[in-house]
N, C-alpha and C positions, 0 to 999 in steps of 0.2 A: 730714433726713427729716421730711416733713409728716405730716398726719393720714392714717392708713391707711384706705382705703375699699374696700369690696367691693360687688358688684352681683349679686343673685340674680335669675334670669330675664332675662339679658342678651341673649337671642336675639330678644326681641320688639321692637316698635316703641318702646315707652317705655324698655325696657332699652337699646336702641341709642342713643336720645337722651341717656339718662343717661351712657353711656360717652363720647359726644361732649362733653358739658358737663364731665364730670370730667377728661377728658384735657387740657382747657384751663384747668382751675382752678388758681390759684397756690398753694393751701394743701392741697388734697386729692391724695393719691397713690393712684392706682388699683392695687391689689395683687392683686385677684382678681375674676373674673367667671364666673358659672356659668349653665348651661343644662340642659335635660333631654335631649331627643332630639339636641341638637347638641353635647353634651359631647364633648370631644376635638377639636373643630373650631377652626381658627384664626379669630379674630374677623373678619378681612377676608373670609373666605368667606361670612360671614353678613351683615356690614355693610361692603360695599365702600367706603362713604364714609369709613371710618376707616383708610384706607391709611396706613401709618406707625406704627400702634399695634400693638406686638408683644405679643400676648396670646392665649393659648389658653383656650377656655371649659372650665371644669371641671364636675364633677357637682354638682347642687344638694343639698348636705348641710351640716349645721352645722359639720362638721370643716373644710370648705374656706372657711368664712366667719368662724370664731371668732377668728382672728388679727387681724382688722380692728378699728379703733377705731369705725368706723361702717359699718353695713350698710344698703343700700337693697334692699327686697324688691319686685321688679317682677313678681310672680307672679299667676296667675289668681286671681280671687276665691275664697276658701275654702281657699287653700293656704298662706297666709302664717303662720297661727297655729302650725302644727306646726313650722315652721322657727324662728320666733321663740322658741318655748318652749325650744328647745335651745341658744340663744345665751346666753353668760355675761351676767350682769346689768350688767357694766361696759360692754358693747358697746352703743353707741347705735344705734337702729333707726328708719328711716323706711319705713313700709309704703305702697306706691302702690296696693295693693288695698283692698278694702272691709271686710276682716275686722274692723277695730277702730274703724270710723267711728261706728257707731250706738250709742246709749245703751240703746235699748229692744230687749231680746232677742226679744220677740214680733214686732217689725217686721223684724228680721234673718231670722227663720224664715219670715215671710210673703213677703219679697221675694227672699231668697237660698236659704233652706232650710238644714237642718242646724243644728248647735249653735252658739250665739253664743259667740265667743271672748273677749268683754270689750270695754272701751272705752279707747282711748288719747287723748291730747291731740289735738285737731282741728287739722290743719295748714293753716289759712288765716290768715296773719299780719295781714291787713287788718281782720279782725273785732275789735271792741273787746275788749281783754284777752287776745287770743290770742297776740300777739307775745311778751309776757312769759311766758305759759304754755309756749309752745314752747321758749323759751330755757332754761327751768328743767326741761325734760323729757328723759328718755332714750328714750322711746318716743312716736313721733308718727304719727298716721294721716293720710296725705295726702288731699286732697279728690278727689272724682270730677271728671271733666272737665266734664260738664254742670253739676254742682253748683257748681263754681267760677264758671263763666260766669253762672249765674243768681243765685247768692248775692250776688256782687259788685254785680249790678244791683238787687237787691231789698232786701237787709238794711237799708241805711240808710233806705230809704223807710218800712219798717215800724217801725224803731226810733225814727224821728222823729215817728211818728204821722200822717204824710202819707198813707200807703197802708193800706188795710184788710188785715189778715192773712187775712180770711175769703173773699176772692174773687180768687185769683191764677190767671191763665191764661198758659201758656207754649207757644210753638211754637219749636223749636230744630233747626237743621240741623247735622249733623256730617259731617266727612270720614271716609273709609273706615278710616283707621288707628285710629279710635276703637273699631272692632270687633275689633281684635287682628290678629295675623298668620296665624292658622290658615286653612287652605284651606277656603273656603266658596263654594258656587255663587253666592249672591247678591252676593258681593263681587268676582266676576270682572269684568274691565274691560268685557266685552261686555254684562254685565248692568247695570252701574252707569252707564256713560257715556250721557249724554242722558236720564237718568232721575232723578226724585226719588221716594223711597218711604218712607212712614211705617212705623214698627215699634214694638213694645211699647207700643202706644197704650193709654193708661189704666192702665198697670201698669209703668212704668219704675222700675228699682231705685234711681235717684237721688232719687226723690220724697221718701222719708222723710228722707234726708240733707239735702235742701234745706229742708224744713220745720223740721228740728231746728236748722239753722244760721241761718235767717232769722226764725223765729217765726211763719211762715205756718201757718194752721190748715186751709186748704183750698187745694189746688194741683192744677190739671189741666194735664198736660204731654203734648204730642205731639212726639216726636222724629222727625226726618226724616234719612234717609241721602242725602247729597249727593255728586255726582260730582267729588270733589276728594280728594287724599290726606290733608290735614290742615286743621284749623280748625273752629271752632264759631261760629255766629251765632245768638243767641237773641233773640226778641222777647218781652218780659215785660210783661203788662198787669195792672193792679190798679185797684180802685175807690178813689177818694180818700176819706179820712175827715175831711179839713179842706182849706181853701184853702192853696195854696202852690205854689212852683215846684220840680218834681222835679229839674231840672238843678242848681238852687242847692243843694238838699239833698245831691246827689251831690258837688258841688264842695267843700262844707264837710266832708263825711265823709272825702274822700280828699285833702284838702289836704296836700301834703308827701309823699304816697305815691309812691315812685319808679316803680312798675309800673302804676299805675292812672291812665288818662288820660280825663278827661271832655272830650270834643271841643268845639271852638267851635260856637256856634250855626250851623246850616245844614250842618254836616258830620256824616255818619253812619258808624258803624263798618262795616268790611268785613274779611273774614277775611284776605285777602292782606296787609293792612297790619300784621297781627300775626304773620305767619308767621316762625318762627325766633326769636321773641322771648319774653320772660317777661312781656309786657305784656297788659293788658286795656283795650280801648277802649269807652267808654260814651257814649251820648247819650240824652236824655230829652225828652219833650214831653207835652202833654195833648191827647187826641183831640177835635177841634172838634165832632164829632157826639155821641159817647157820654159825653164828659167823663172817660173812663178815662185813667189814667196809662199811658204807653208808655215803656219803656226798651229800647233795643237794645244788646246786649253782644256783643263779639267777642274771641276769644283763640285762641291755638294750642293745640289739645287735647293736644299732646305737650310744650308749653312750660309756660305758666301752668296748664294743665289737668292736668299730670302731672309730667314730669321736671324742668322748670324750677322749679315750685313745690316739689318735693322738695328740690332743691339750696338754694332760698331758706330752707326750714325748717332744713336741715342747717347752713347758715351761722349761723343764730340759735342753734342748739344748741351750737355751738362758739365762740360769742362773736365771730364774724367779721362784717365788714360784710355787711349783708343782700344787697347787690347783687353781691357778689364772684362772678366767673365767669359772670355772666348778662348778657344784652343787653336793654336797654330798647327797642331799635329793631328793627323787622321787616326782612325781606329782600325786595327787589323787583328786577325783576319776577318 
């Protein structure tokens, strides 16, 4: 018997990706999966890609999760805290929602509303010091998908003193799965196909998380809904504070990191290359006209941006090889 694992919120896209990864993990035994409106439904009726996985979705309550050694919470923002509070202290938890990411209660209330639940260890292993902190924790707050994409591009540049923290501009496009599985008119195929549309302009909830993780003091972000099911492509620009090669800074920061790939000169990230993987692809240059640093970052929002990242953190929490059960390589075409 391996490590007993449960997933709350298993009917969503991130929950389904978690089930797929866990079903193939050599050390994690998937013992329970819960949903809300889909409780009592066989998993293949919700996720037909998981044919062969014999599992019926249960009701989302602590009683159905407390038997596990590890619980993944793939619930809507604001719903994880109540479930987590009912779980025994010995049960390790990775929360894919935003409930425990922010340190500042005022920023939580400003961007999400309601009472701030507290702060857990931030689940981005590639940040300095975070790998050891995650390994020592029983409660980990997984990154947001945009936050992972942008933080991996920006944090080393600010930490090295190359990029100014005071003037960061981001334009980032995300696939429709980033908006969740709920029925919404703007996510219908007829509305999305052939269209790019900005949303939450000037007020996206991942901005304070990105600033907290990178040290940026001013960040303007324009998110764009793209006509694809999964993936994020972010273009991050910043004013340089000194002379230097941003690509070399990224290469040095991520040397030896299994999931972060700074591409060779002349190659630029694109979302399809990261699909189905836990990798992030990066490329950087300096704009010949403005002199601004430009970094382009791509990852799978359900992989390194959510479920893959959560499994990576769980591996660390149980002393397993960090890459176990995760793919470095994307799926094509």
